[in-house]
C-alpha positions in Angstrom: 1.4 4.3 -37.4 3.0 1.2 -35.9 2.6 -0.5 -32.4 5.0 0.9 -29.8 7.4 -2.1 -28.5 6.9 -1.7 -25.0 8.9 -3.7 -23.1 8.0 -4.3 -18.9 11.0 -5.7 -17.0 10.0 -7.0 -13.2 12.8 -7.6 -10.9 10.3 -10.6 -8.8 12.1 -13.5 -7.5 9.1 -15.2 -7.1 5.2 -15.1 -8.4 2.9 -14.4 -7.5 4.2 -10.9 -7.3 3.0 -7.2 -6.6 5.6 -5.9 -8.4 4.7 -8.1 -12.1 1.0 -6.7 -10.8 2.4 -3.4 -10.6 3.9 -3.7 -14.4 0.9 -5.5 -16.0 -0.9 -2.3 -14.9 1.5 0.0 -16.4 1.1 -1.7 -19.5 -2.3 -1.6 -19.5 -2.5 1.6 -18.8 -0.5 2.8 -21.2 -2.1 0.6 -24.1 -5.3 2.6 -23.1 -3.4 5.8 -24.4 -1.9 4.3 -28.1 -1.3 0.5 -29.6 0.9 -1.6 -27.8 3.0 -4.6 -28.9 3.6 -5.6 -25.2 6.3 -7.4 -23.3 6.7 -8.5 -20.0 9.9 -10.5 -18.6 10.3 -11.5 -14.6 13.6 -11.9 -13.0 12.5 -15.2 -11.8 12.7 -16.6 -15.1 16.3 -16.1 -16.0 17.1 -18.3 -12.8 20.0 -18.3 -10.9 22.0 -17.7 -13.9 21.3 -14.3 -13.5 24.5 -13.9 -11.7 26.9 -14.4 -14.4 30.0 -12.1 -14.5 29.6 -11.3 -18.2 27.2 -11.0 -20.7 28.1 -14.1 -22.7 27.6 -16.1 -19.7 24.2 -15.6 -19.2 21.5 -18.5 -19.9 19.7 -17.7 -22.8 16.6 -16.0 -21.0 18.9 -13.4 -19.6 20.3 -12.8 -23.2 17.2 -12.4 -24.6 15.6 -9.7 -21.5 18.5 -7.8 -22.6 18.1 -7.6 -26.2 14.4 -6.8 -25.5 15.3 -4.2 -23.2 17.8 -2.7 -25.8 15.3 -2.9 -28.9 12.6 -1.5 -27.1 10.7 2.0 -28.0 9.8 2.5 -24.5 10.5 0.7 -21.2 8.8 0.1 -17.9 11.0 -1.2 -15.2 9.5 -2.1 -11.9 11.5 -3.7 -8.6 10.4 -4.8 -5.4 12.3 -2.8 -2.5 14.3 -4.9 -0.1 16.2 -3.2 3.5 16.1 0.1 1.6 17.3 -0.4 -1.6 16.1 -2.0 -5.0 17.0 -5.3 -5.6 20.5 -6.5 -6.4 20.3 -8.9 -9.2 18.3 -6.4 -11.3 21.2 -4.1 -10.8 23.3 -6.8 -12.0 21.5 -7.4 -15.1 21.2 -4.0 -15.8 24.9 -3.7 -16.0 25.4 -5.8 -18.9 23.1 -3.1 -21.2 24.6 -1.4 -23.9 24.6 2.0 -22.5 24.0 3.5 -25.7 20.9 1.7 -26.4 19.3 3.2 -23.8 19.9 7.0 -24.9 16.7 8.9 -25.0 14.1 5.9 -24.6 11.3 6.6 -22.5 11.4 4.5 -19.3 8.4 4.6 -16.8 9.7 3.6 -13.1 7.9 1.8 -10.4 8.6 -0.3 -7.0 7.0 -2.3 -4.9 7.4 -2.8 -1.0 5.9 -3.7 2.3 5.5 0.2 3.4 5.5 3.7 2.2 8.7 4.8 3.8 10.5 3.0 1.4 8.8 5.4 -1.5 12.3 7.3 -2.6 14.0 4.6 -3.4 12.8 5.1 -7.2 14.0 8.9 -6.7 17.1 8.2 -5.1 18.4 5.3 -7.0 16.5 4.5 -10.3 16.2 7.4 -11.3 20.0 7.7 -11.1 20.8 4.6 -12.6 18.7 5.3 -15.8 20.0 8.9 -16.2 23.6 7.7 -16.5 21.5 5.6 -19.4 20.7 9.3 -20.4 17.3 7.5 -20.5 14.4 9.7 -20.6 12.9 9.1 -17.3 9.1 10.0 -17.0 8.7 12.7 -14.1 5.9 11.0 -12.2 7.5 8.0 -10.5 5.3 5.0 -9.2 5.3 3.4 -5.6 2.8 1.1 -4.4 3.0 -1.1 -0.6 1.4 -3.7 0.2 -1.4 -1.8 1.8 -2.2 -0.9 -2.1 -3.0 -3.8 -3.5 -6.4 -6.2 -2.7 -6.1 -9.8 -3.9 -3.0 -9.4 -5.5 -4.6 -6.7 -7.6 -3.7 -2.5 -7.4 -6.6 -1.2 -6.2 -5.5 2.4 -4.1 -7.1 5.1 -5.8 -4.4 7.5 -5.0 -1.7 4.6 -6.5 -3.4 4.3 -9.8 -4.0 7.8 -9.9 -0.2 8.3 -10.2 0.0 5.2 -12.8 -2.0 7.2 -14.8 -0.4 10.0 -15.0 3.2 7.9 -15.4 1.3 6.1 -18.4 0.2 9.5 -20.0 4.0 10.7 -19.7 5.3 7.5 -21.2 3.0 7.8 -23.9 3.7 11.1 -24.7 7.3 10.9 -25.1 7.1 7.7 -27.0 4.8 9.3 -30.1 7.8 12.1 -29.9 10.2 11.6 -32.7 13.3 11.5 -30.9 16.3 14.3 -31.8 18.9 12.4 -29.5 22.1 11.1 -30.9 23.5 7.8 -29.0 26.4 8.5 -26.5 29.8 8.5 -28.0 33.4 7.5 -26.5 35.1 10.8 -25.4 38.9 10.8 -25.1 39.1 9.6 -21.7 37.5 6.5 -22.9 33.7 7.2 -21.1 30.4 7.6 -22.9 29.8 11.3 -23.0 26.5 12.3 -22.4 24.3 12.4 -25.9 22.7 15.9 -26.6 20.1 16.6 -29.2 20.4 16.8 -32.7 21.4 20.1 -33.9 21.9 21.4 -30.4 24.6 24.0 -30.2 26.4 24.7 -26.5 26.4 28.4 -26.1 28.8 29.9 -23.5 27.5 32.5 -20.4 29.0 35.9 -20.8 
């Protein structure tokens, strides 16, 4: 069995970064369960050009990140939380992702913030975003506050336990043969959601 192409994208705008540290810990947790070929990208490496108005105008580093996200077998997405929301430049970059590329793709969602009052950003904002792409976000999301780190490393036992649970869910999803079809344009020009291959719609009686 070939190694899982595991792509992590961290929305940090500086280094060192707790968000990157959380993404690194997530990669290690998945790697403890199966062979992975990991790639980790930071928003900061793309530079100010990430604000381009079209995908073709992104700097080369930004285009490489998008290609890696679209070509991954599984994803880890991490973001810092500012003022009650995930970072806007991460959303701007995700807007350039081909919607069909993420259908049925396992995704582990993670975020960091100053305190625990921001924890539901993952559920209220990140999960719906990747639901639009018909990605398979794992049930357990991971949020870590500043107090959960020691010298830049994730040390809080409860958060590490959630991370291990989420990594197990990601590994389990990634090991299953996908039965999802890519979204197809509907008659109105919008993307229709994918459904499992061979699935039938049954009318309620």
